[in-house]
C-alpha positions as CSV (number, residue, x, y, z in Angstrom):
1,M,151.4,60.2,-115.9
2,R,149.3,61.0,-118.9
3,L,151.0,61.5,-122.2
4,S,150.6,64.9,-123.8
5,I,149.7,65.1,-127.5
6,E,153.1,66.7,-128.1
7,T,154.8,63.7,-126.6
8,I,152.8,61.3,-128.7
9,M,153.5,63.4,-131.8
10,A,157.2,63.4,-131.0
11,A,157.2,59.6,-130.5
12,V,155.5,59.2,-133.9
13,R,158.3,61.3,-135.4
14,G,160.8,58.9,-133.8
15,E,162.2,61.2,-131.1
16,H,164.0,58.8,-128.6
17,E,163.0,60.7,-125.4
18,A,159.3,60.7,-126.4
19,I,159.4,57.0,-127.3
20,S,160.9,56.2,-123.9
21,A,158.1,58.2,-122.3
22,V,155.5,56.2,-124.2
23,L,157.2,52.9,-123.2
24,Q,157.3,54.0,-119.6
25,E,153.6,55.0,-119.7
26,Y,152.6,51.6,-121.0
27,D,155.0,49.5,-119.0
28,A,152.4,48.1,-116.5
29,Y,150.1,47.3,-119.4
30,I,152.9,45.5,-121.3
31,T,153.9,43.6,-118.2
32,K,150.3,42.4,-117.8
33,F,150.4,40.9,-121.3
34,A,153.8,39.3,-120.7
35,T,152.6,37.6,-117.5
36,F,151.7,33.9,-117.5
37,H,150.1,31.9,-114.8
38,I,151.5,28.4,-114.4
39,T,151.1,25.5,-112.0
40,D,154.4,23.7,-111.2
41,L,154.8,20.0,-110.7
42,N,154.0,20.3,-107.0
43,G,150.7,22.0,-107.7
44,R,151.8,25.5,-106.7
45,K,150.5,28.3,-108.8
46,R,153.1,30.9,-110.0
47,M,153.1,34.0,-112.1
48,I,155.9,34.3,-114.6
49,I,156.8,37.5,-116.3
50,S,158.5,36.8,-119.6
51,E,161.1,39.5,-120.3
52,D,161.4,38.2,-123.9
53,V,157.7,38.7,-124.4
54,K,157.9,42.2,-122.9
55,Q,160.7,43.1,-125.3
56,E,158.7,41.8,-128.3
57,I,155.7,43.9,-127.3
58,R,158.0,47.0,-126.8
59,E,159.6,46.5,-130.2
60,K,156.2,46.1,-131.9
61,L,155.0,49.3,-130.2
62,I,158.0,51.2,-131.4
63,L,157.6,49.9,-135.0
64,E,153.9,50.8,-135.0
65,L,154.3,54.4,-133.7
66,P,155.3,55.9,-137.1
67,K,152.2,54.4,-138.6
68,I,149.8,56.5,-136.5
69,R,148.0,58.8,-138.9
70,G,147.1,62.4,-138.4
71,L,149.7,63.3,-135.8
72,K,152.8,64.0,-137.9
73,K,153.6,67.7,-137.9
């Protein structure tokens, strides 16, 4: 799904449905940055997705949306 300019503008204005659409659009990208590769004590490599880090990224995105310039109408 590609976000329309109208959806982005609505998210910048703080409309909850639009913010949810933005978060859904970027969920895979957010997950990528919240994924850590570790090696356990037995030498096995594992991928860990930190839900705490995902939530922090989501919160940061929500807080930064209103700061986008040129889209408020």
